[in-house]
N, C-alpha and C positions, 0 to 999 in steps of 0.2 A: 420093497413095494412091488406090487404086480405091473406087467407090462401093459399100458392102456390098451383094452380090448379094440379101439377104432383102428390101431395098426392093422390087425388081422383084416378086418373090413375092408379096409383100403387095398390091401392087398389083393382080395378076391375081387374087387370092383376091377383092378386091372385085367383080370384074367376072364371076367364074365360080365357082358354087356348087361345081362338080366340083373345082375345084383347093384348094377350101378344106380338103378332107380332106388332101391334100398338106401344105397350110402347117400343119395341127395337127402333123402329124410334127415339121417344122421349126421351130416356133414360137419365137421370140426372146423372152428376159427382158429387162426393161428396161436392162440393162447392156450390150446390145448383141452378146452371144455365145451361140451356141446352148445350149439347156438340157442337152443332151447333155454339153458341155463340162464343167459342173459335176457332173453325174452320175457321168461318168468319173473325174474327181478325187476325188470322196467316196468312191467305189467301191475305188479303189486306195489313200486315205489310211491311214496306220499311225500316226497322231499320236495322242496322248490328248489334247492340249490343245485348248481351244474356240478358234474365230476368231469375230471380230465381222461379218464380211460375211455377211449372209442365207444366200446360197448357199452358203457354205463350212460353214455352222454346223447344217444339217439334221442330226437325228441319224442317226448311222451304227454299225452294228454291226462293231467290230473283229474282226479274225482271232484265234483264239486262240492263245497263246504255243507256240511250239515249231514253228512253220511257217518255212521259210527264206525271208528278204525277197526280194521279186522286184524288181528295178529299175525303176522308173516310167518309163511311156514318156514322152518328150520333150514338154512342152507345147507345143502348135502356135501357131507364131510368128504366124500368121494372127490367131488369137484375141487373142493378148498385143498384136499391133498395133491392133486394136480398142479394147481397154480402155486401151491408151496413149494413142490418138486422143482418148479421152472424158476423159482425165486420170484414170482410175479405179486411181489407184496402190494403193488399199486392195483391189481386186478382183485385180490382179497380185499382190499380196504374198500374198492368201489361196490364190491358185493354187498359188505356190510353197511355202508353208508347207505345204500338204495333202499335197505331196510330199517333205517333211522337209527342203526346200531353205532353211534358215533364214536363212543369210547372205543369199541373195537377197531373201527375204522382208522382212528388216531394211533392207536397201537402199532399198527402195521405201516401208516405213511411215515411216522418218525423213524423208522428203519431205512428210508430212503434219503439220499443226499439231496440237499436243497435245490431246488429248480422252480420255474414258473408253474410247472404243472403240479408239483407236490404242494407248493406252497397256497395254490389256489384251493386245492381239496382240504389242506388243514385250515384255511380260511372258511371253508364250509363249515368245518367242524366246530371252529370257536363261534360262529354265526349262531349255530344249533344250541350252543350253549349260553347264548347270550353275551358273550364276551366281544362286544363289537370293537372294542379297543384293538384286542390283538388280531382280529380277523381282519380289520381295516388296514393294520401294519402290514400283515402278510401279504394282502391282495395289492396294496400299493408296491410291494417289493416287487412281487409278481409282474406287474405291467410296467415298472421301470424297466426290468430285462425285456418285456415282450408286450409293448403297447396294446396290441390289439388281440391280446389273449382273450378268447370268447368267453371261456369259463370264467376267468378272474374277472372280466368285466360284468357278468351276469351276477356273480356272487356279490361284487364290489355294490351293485345297484342295490341288491337286497340288504345289504347292511346300512347303506345310506336310507333306504327308506324305513328300516327298523328304527334308524336314530332320528327319524322325523325330517331329516333332510331330503325332502320330497323332491325339489328342483333338482338339485344334484343327481338324485336318484333317477329323475327322469332323463335327465342329460346322457346319463351312464347308459339307460337302456336303450337311448337313440343309438348310441354308439355300436351296442350290440345290433340295434335292427339295420344298421348300415351294413354289417357284414354279410347279410343276405343269407342266412344258413336257413334251412328248411324246417317250418315250424317253429323255430327259436325266434327268428326274426320277427315274424307277424306277432308273435307273443309279446316280444320286448317292445316293439312299436306301440301296441295296445297299451301295455302297462306304462310306457313313458307317457302317452298322451292322457292316461287317466290321472296319473299322480300330479301333472303340469295343470290339468284342468280343475283338479279339486283344490289346489294349494291358490292359484290365482283367482279362484272364484271366492275363496276366503278374504283375500286382498282387496278384491271388488266390493265386497259386502260392507268391509269394514270402512272402505273409503267412501263408498256411498252413503254410509249410515253418519258417518264424520262429517261431510259434506251437507248432508240434508238439515241441519240444524242451521249451518251458517248460510245456507239458502235461504231459508225462513226467516233469518235475521234481516237480509238484503232485500227481500222481496215480499211485499205483503200478501201477495196471491200465492205464494208457495204453500204446498199441502202440509201438514204435520207428518213427521215420520213414525206412524204409528206401526205399520207392518215391520218397519226397522226395528223399532222398540223391541219388538218381539223376539226378535233373532240375536240383537246385539243392545241389549237393555242398558248395560253400563256405559258403553259409548254414548248413546242416543242420552243417557242422564246426564253426562258431563256436558253435553252441547245444551241440554235444558237450562242448567245452570247458567252459562253463558247468554242464552237467549234471554232470560228473565233479568239478569242483570242488566241487560242492554235494552230491555223493553222500554220506549220512551214514553208509553201512555198506559193508563189503566186498560185500555181495551185490548192494547197487545199483549199485556200481561195476562188478562184474563183467556186471551186465546190460546194460551198454552194449558189450559185448565185440563183438556181432554189427555194430551199427552202425561201430564202429570197423574192424573188418574190411573193410566193405563201402567205406567211404569209403577207406582205405589201398588196396584194389584200384583204385578209380576214381581216386586222385589218386598214387598210386605211394607207395612206401617202407613202412615199418612203424611210423612215429612214434607215430601213435594206438593201435596195439594195444599198443606198449611202454609208451605214457603208462597205458592201463587195468591192465596189469600192474603197474607200479609204484605206483600209488594203491591198487591192491586189497592190497599187501603192508603198507601202513601200519597202525599200531596206531590203531583207529578209538576206543578209548576216550580217546584225546588229539585225534583228527582231528574226530570226530562233532561237537563244539560248534562248532569253527571252519567246519566245512561248513555246519552250520546258520546260523550267523551270514554267512557268504558267501551261501547262499541267500536270507535275509532281504534282504541288502543288493542282491541283482539284482532282487527284488520292489520296492524303493524306487527303483531307476534311478540314484541318485547316491550315491556313497560319502563319507560324511564323512571328514575328517582322522584320526580318531581312529581308525576302522576299518582305515585304511592303516598307522597305527603299530601296531596290534594285530597285523596280519600280518606287519608287517616285522620284529616280534620273535620270530617262529616261523621253524622251517626249511621251513616249506611253500612252497617258492618258487612254485609253481603259484598258490596263492591270492594271493600278493603281486602277481605277475604281472597276474594277472585284475584284482584291484583298480586297480592303477595305469592299465591301460589302459580304465578305466572313466571316466576323467578326462583330459582332452587335456593338461593341465598336470602330472599327476602325474610322469610318465615323466622331463620336464625337471627337475623340482623334486629329485627323488630319482635322478639319473642314474647315478652311480657304482652304487648298490644295483641300478637296474634292469638296468642292462649285466651287471653279474656274473650276477645269476641269470637273465636271459634266455638267456645263453649256455649254461647248465646242462640247459636243456630239449632240446636237440639235434633240433631241430624247424625244418623248413625254412620252415614257416609263422612262426614266431617269428623266425627270422633274418633274414627279410625285415622284420618289424616293427622289428627291431634296426637293421637299416639305414636304414629311414625315419627313426628317432629320432636316430641318427647324424647323418644329413645335416642333421636340423633343429637341431641343437645346433652343427652347423659353419655353418651359417648365421647363427645367433645370435651365433657368436663371429666373424662378419665375413668368413668364408672361404667365400662362397657359390660358387666354381668347385669347390671340394672337395665340397660338397653336390652339385651339379648332376652330377658325374662319379659321385660314391656311388649316386644314383638311376639314373643310367643303367646302371650296372654291375648293379645290383639288378634292374632291369628286364630286362635280358638273361639273367639266371641264373633269373628267374621265367619267362620265355617259353619257357626249355627245360625247363621241368617242368609240372605241371597244376595249378598253383594260381592259374589264372586269375582270380578275384576279387581276388587280392592284386595280380596285375599291373594290373588296372585300377585298383585303390587308388593303386599307384605312378604311374600316368599321372596321377590327380588331383593328387597331392602335387608331382610335376614342374610341373604346371600352376599351381598355388600358387606354387611358388617363382619362376616366371616373371612371375606376376602381381605378386610382390613388389619383383622387380628392375624392373618396368614393361617386360618384354618381352612386349609383349601377344600378337604375330603368333605366336611360339613357344607362349605361354601356351595361345592359341586351338586351336592345333594338337593339342595334348596332350588338351584339353579334349574336342576333337571324336573323338580316338581313343577316350578314357574313354566318351563318350557312345554312340558306335556299339557299341563292346566290352560295354558293361553291358548294353545293349538285347539282344545276341546271347547273352549269358550269363544273361538273366532276372533280371539282380540289380537290383530295382526300388529299392533304397536308393542303388545306386551312381548309377543312372540320374538320381536327383532331385540327387545333388551334383554331376554332372556338368552337369546343365541349370541349376542355380544359377549355375555358375561361367560358363556361357555367357552368361547374361543379363548379369553384369557386365562380361564382357569385349566383348562387342558394343556396350554401351552406352558402355564407355570409347574405343572407336574411331568413336564416332558414328555405328554402325550402327543408328539407332533401330527402325527396321522389324522387324528380327531380334530385336533387345532385348524389344522388346513381344510377338513371337510366342513366344519362348523364355519369358517372363514369363508369357504368357495358359497356355501349356501346363503351366506348374508349378502355376498356381492350379487348372487342370482337373483336374491329378492328387491335389493336395492338398484341395481344397475351400476356399473362402473361410471356411467355418466353423471349420476346423481352425487356418489362419494368416490372420488379418485385415489387421493392419497392415503387415506387411513388404510383402506384395505391392502394395497400394495406394499407399503412400508410394513405393515404386520406379518403379510405373507414372507417378504424378504426376511425379516426378522425369524420366523419359525423356519424357514429354509437354511439359515446360516446355524442357528441352535441344533438342527438335525443333521448337520454336515454336509450339507449340500450347496456348497458356495456358488456354484454356476448360477443353480436356479434363484439362489438370493440376489446375485448381482443383477439377475434380468429383471427381477422386480423392483430391486432398488432403482435401476435405471427409468423404469416406466414410472415409479412414484415421483422422481425428479423432474419429469415432465407433465405432471399434472397441474392443472390450474390453480388447485388449493393446496399446492406443495407446503410444508412446513418446516421441514428441515428440523424437527425436535430432537431430543436426546434420543429417542428410538432410531432414527433414522441416522443420526451421528454414530451411535454405538456399532450398528450395523455396518456402516461405511468404515469405520475403523478396524473392524476384524477382519473385513474383507481386503483390506488394504496390505495387510501382511502377505496377502497370495497374489499381490501385484497391483500397483496405482495405476489409476487413468488421469489423463488430462483433466482438472476440474475437481478431483478429489479434495484436495487442499481447502479450496473455497467452500465446498459443501461442509467439511467438518469445521469450517471457521464459522459459518453460517449456525449450525448446531449450538457450538459452543457459545455464540452470542444470544441463541435463544435461551439458553440456561441463564443468562446473567440480566437479561431484559425483561420487560411486561410487568403488569401489575402483581402478578403473583410469585415472585421469585423467592426461593428459599436456599438457605446458605448449602444444604447438600446438593442442590442443582448446579452451583456456581461450581463447587469442588468436583462434581463429575464431570462438568464441562472440563475442566482443567485436565482431570484423567484422561478424556479423550484426546486431549491436545497431546499429551505426555505418549500414550499409546502409538498414536499415529506417527510421532517423529520417530520413535525408538528404533525401527528398523533402519531406517535412513540415516539418521545422525544418533549412533547409540549413547555418545557421551552427554549430548544434549537431553535425549529421552529420559535417560537414566535421573539426570537431575531434576527434570520436570515431575517424574514420578516420585521421585523421593519428597520434593515439596509438597504434591499431593497427598502423601500419607501425614506429613506435618500438619498440615491443613486440616485433614479429616480428624485427627486425634483430638484437636481443639472443639469437635462438634459434639453435640450431645449423643449417647450411645444409641440413642433410637433413631436417629437419623439415618433412614435406611439407604438414601442414595448415596449419602457421605460413606456408610460404612461399605456399600459395593465399590466405592471408587478407591477406598483403601485397601479392600481385599484384591481387587482387581489389577490394583499398583503393585502389590506384593508378588501376586502369580505373574504379572509380565515380566517383572524384574528376575524372577525366580526361574522361568522357563528360556528368558534372554542369556541368564548365565549359563544354563544347560547348553543352548546353542553355542556358547562361545567355549564350551568344555570346561568352564570354571565351575566346577561341582562343589569345591568348597565354599564358594560365594552362594551358591545356591543355597546349600546346607545353612549357613549363617543367615541369610534372609527368611528361610522358614522359621528357625529357631527366634528370631527375633519378631517375627509375625507372631508367634505363639508366646511371646514372652518367656521362653524358655532357654536355660543355657545351652550353647553348643556342644551336642554330644561328642565326648572324647572316643567313645569305642560303643560297639553293639546297639548301633542305630540304623534306622531306614526313615528317610525322609522323601515325601513326593508331591508333585504340584501337577495340576491339569489345568491349562488353560485353553478351552475348546479344544482346537486340534492339537494343541500341542503339549509333550509330556516331558518332564524331567523327573528321574528317579536316584536318589544318591544312597550310596551304603557306608556305614563305617563298620569295619570287621573288628574282632576282639584285640588284635593288633594296633588299631587306631589308623587303619589305611583307609583311605578314601578312594570310593570307585563311582562310577556315574554311567547313566544312560539318559540320551536324549531322542524322543522320537517327534520328528517335526510336523507329521500328518495322519493324525488318527482319522480312520475311516469312519467310524461310526460315533454318535453321540455318547460321551461317557456314562449318560445315564442309564443305557442300555447294554454296556459291555458287561463282561465277567471280570470282576475286580479281582479274582484268584489270579488272573494273567497279567495284573500290571506290573508287579516286580519282576524283572528278567531272571531266569533261572540261575545266571553265574551271580547275581547280586544276593539274591535268596540265599544260596549256598555260602557265600562269604560269611553270613552272619549265622549260619546253623550251628556252629559251636558254642554260640553265646548261651549264658545261662537263661537270660531274657533279652527281649530286644523293645526298645523304645521306639514309637513310629512317630515323626512329625509331619503333620499333613493339615491343610486347611480345606475345607469343602471345596469340590464336590468328593474329595478323597478321604476325608476326615469321616469315621464312623462305620467305613465300609468292613464289617468284620469276617470277610471271605479274604482279606487282603492278604495275610499269612495262613498257614496250615494248621488246622485245630492242635496238633500236637506241639506247636511251639508257645513258649509263653512270652507273650506280648502286650502291649498297651499304647494307646494314643497318650502324648503327653502335650499338656498344655501348662503354661509356666506361671500363671497370675494368681496363685493361691498362696498359702501362708508356708509352703514347704512341706516335706514329709517328715515324719517323725516315727519315733520306734512305737510299737504297740502300747497303749496307755496302760499305767500300773492299775488305774481304778477305773475301769471301763464304765460308761454310763450309756444304755441302750434305750434308743426311741423307736418303738414301733407302732405304726399307724396302720388299723386294719379295720374291717366291716364299717365301711364309709357307706354313710346314707345319701346317695346320689341325688342331685335334683332331678324329679320327676319329667321336666323338659327335655331331659338330653337320652331318657328311655334306655339306659344303661342296665344290664342285668347285675343282680347283686351277686357278689365274688363271695367265695367260701370264707368263712371266718378263721382267722388265723389261729394255728396251735404251735405251741412251742414245742422244740424237739425233745425227744425224751431224755436226752443226755445234754439239754442245754445247762450251761454254766450259770452258775449263783452270782449274783451282783445286783445293782442298781438297774431297775428297767421301767420305763413309763411306758403304758399300754394306753394309746386313744383309740376309743373305737366309736362309733355309732354318732351320734349326735355332736359327741365332744371331740371329733376328729375335724375340726374347722382349720381352714387357714390360718388364724390368729394363734389357736393353741398349737399347731403343728408347728408353725415358726417359732413360739417361744420354746417350745420343748428341743428345739433343735439347736439352741444357742450354745449349750454345754455339753450336748450329746458326743460320745465319741463314736457312737455306731447309730445310723439312722436306716429304718428299715421301713418302707412305704409298700402296702399292698392296696394298690387301688387302680382304677381305669385310668390309662393316660389317652388323652387326646392331642396326639402329636403326628401330624401326617406328613407328606411328602416334602413339605418345604421347611418345617421346624425351624420357624423364627423366633425372635423374642416371645411370641405369644404361645408357644408350644408350654402343655400344662398337665398337671395331675388334678384329676377330680376328687374333692374332698366333700365334707359335709357342708351344707351353707349356713353363713353367717346369719344374723338378724337381718342384715340388709341385703341378703341374697347372695353375696359373694361365695363362690365355692371353689375357686381356682388356686393352685399353688403354681404360679407361673414363674418364668425365668428371670425376668425382670424385678419380681418381688425377693426372690431367693439371691439374686445378686446383691442386693442390697443389705443381705442378712451378714450378721457378723458370727462365723461358726468358730467359737473360742475353742472346741475341742478336738479341732482338725480331724473331723470324723471321716469314716468309710461309711459310703451312701449305698444301699441297696434300693434300687428302684424297681421292685417286684411288679411293677404295672405293666398291662398289655401295651407293647410298642413304645415305651418310654424313652427308647434311645433310636427311634426309627431313622434310618437314614434320608437324608436329603436328595432330591433328584435334579434341583435345578438353584437354589438359593445358596449363594455363595459368601453372603455378607457376614454370617456367623456359624461357628462350629456347634452344632446341636445344642441348643439352648439351655436344656435342663442339665444335662450332665456338665457342661461349661459354665454354667450359672454355679453350680455347688462348688466347682473348684475355685471359681473367682471370690465366693463367699468364704473360702478356707478349708474345704475338704480336701483330704490328700489323696482319695480315690473314690469313684463312682463307677457303679456297676448297672448297666440297664439293658434289658432286651431291645433286639430293634424287630423283633417280629412278636406276634401275638404269642403267649405262653401256657401252658395248661395249669391247671391246678396243684400240679405237684412243685411248680416252680419254686414255691416257698421252702422245700425240703433242699433244692438244689443252691439257692442261695444261701441258706443256712449252713449248709456243708462248706461252702466257699469262705463264709464267715468264720467258722470254726478254724480252719485252715490258717487263715490269716491271724487269728487268735493264738494259734500256736507256733507262730514265729513265720510262716511263710510269706514272702512278697506277693502283693495282691494277683500280679500276673502269674506267677507261679500256681498259686491257689485256684485260679479259675482254671488255668490249664487241668491240673491235675484232677480236679473235679470233675471237669467236663470229660476227660479221657476214661474216669471211672464210670460215669453214666452213660456213655456212647457204648464202652464195651458192655455193659449190662443190659442195655434196651435199644435197638434200632428206633425206636419212637422218640429217642431222646436228642434227636438231630437238631431240634430247637436251641439246643444249648451251644452250638457252633454261633449262634447269633446274638451272643451276650457281649455288649460292648463294655469293655473297660478303659476310662479316662484316668489319669493320674497327674499331678502336679510334679513339676520338674523338680530336681534338687536345689 
């Protein structure tokens, strides 16, 4: 490469003062490119993010919105070459980033070691891609190391703004403004004020609209909120219903007619005008006392049962309906009466409420697929009308249904739609409901950065004085799950001092986990309060009580090992007596086992740890060629049994990062991995969160996860019977693409085969076909997201009653007489869990429970060619290879042939124990 010409100019400048003037024009900055290079890049920049490179971060005034973007001039290669020669990857990345060429920028940033500067710039890259989760994680990490990092603060404010977390974004912009940087400080202050004012204005409008109808009820001289109705029609409509029910006379009822007319004009129909007319014709000598009683109930806020009974005895359907809807459990407790009276209202507002309550009852009756279909249908009808707030409410209810079903990905999608829609409609209360859902959902899938951000926004909106305990105990739990125990302890201490402190199971669980790092005076009393809360009160469930007993045992274990072990062993016995679907009971059971296993590792009792993990999985204790692993938050134990039966172990007491975000290929220490390298195949015993991590062992090793609750392994059947499910007609409400039709391999063996396709591929027919099959192959969509609870499912063609799902709980009850090998060639049918620990991958484990000898499933989305891959594995197994060896050999064949076959590394194999 040629020596830079500016060296010669600089040398001449030293000798000739006249030339010094020219040098001033072409003076070079320390990084080796002319100053004009950065001036041109900054002048053309259209990005809003800030970059850590000093030249790229000089304040620039961006063009106003509305102008057509002009393609940037190509970056001079000569200048790029100079920066490359100096290894200035940050400068090259900044140059590309200023032009909005983020992919190019990322490729150079990723060459740099981690640092606050690099992570701030990478955060800007992910911001540009709309990946706010990863951007927030990077920026939070940068700020944890350098709290006043200007660029990271600015970029975090942008991310929060794009997520709709405007009050937190405003606070972060004000932190930037406090740094008093030229240009940036002034703009940050302006952005902060703008975001705060626009957000609080929505709150003020909603609160004013809500208060306006209450004021009209209390004061005959108060004006009707006509203007408020035009900006928040649904909020005012709800108030109109209350005011009309509480109207004590015909005159007061008719006084609401102008508002009813305006709302009907805005939202369509004549239902409100008809309602005013209907009430005005009633006998107010009889109605007035009831209306006054209703008004008093509205002021009190919560109707007692006696008031409901009073209105139930009258013919005033509207008063009964209003009372029922004030208590969330009243409608279900009085469902026949509620349904009959609601249908008399002839009002689309109440029709949508009826659909919601019908869906709630269907879910309670175990027919969740009917509830799902009903809510989707109601939402479709709602969107065709003008009752938008009711549509947001339906989105929230769909989200909650999916939360209950542990379909977190779908729940979060509906929560985000509700969140965006509520903000657009300026419905402040619906914003809060959506925000609260997003806190729980992001925490459930271990996106702790987003969970904190959503919770902090919720706190900023409600105020710490209004709600103290709930936000702080949630923050404590999030911090602990994210492996930040000091932050968790700080928030837990604040929660303990709140006037509304509750000491519930979340408080107790967080306290117990933190106690391992050091107890404080009073901790035992708080644990006792949490345990007592689980066994007292009006709605106590058996799983709550067992979970409380787990907390006691976990708390005692580190200080009194013998007593703690005995207590946790009793918890396991208690939990095994509960129904399999009792989630808290199952969690107590799983946590007790993992606590005992890592405790054995802490004591270097690796043989005992192996026995515990085998017992948990219902598998025999392996004598050779096995690995076992357990992770309990920050503690890890790994046990290896080599080909000669020698047991070795490893214990890690303080994991630095949450397991959900770690590279599982590094979980097994090299020495333990090498000890089983000579084995023909390795069985792995693990419970979530380790179970299902397909990168646990290298792809050139033959291995499988073992669970032992099936009917035992058997030789390849002499009379195979194959069931293939393909070309499923998925329900339209799920909006899933049609998968390619299954084609048998050219060299497919002869033998009995049943093919279920199209409308025949219903859950009932598939389950019937599975009974005597020796091979089961399902080509369909899998709806299994990062929690993979008992609700994980494969989507089949719907039955006459609408049921379309092949779920783990249904499979588990099936008897698979043929001890089949199962191929779940469904997208992500074995996707790994990030947080749930009460059950190992429901679908594969459920098939093992039902009698399968082996299950193969992908943990990632798979290409159309996956059918050929699974067919290759199947043929190898038929030829006599053990499933683990067949999977390894077919994977190695595909990887050697095509680099795009990397997805084959993520095929999960689960086998039953011998």
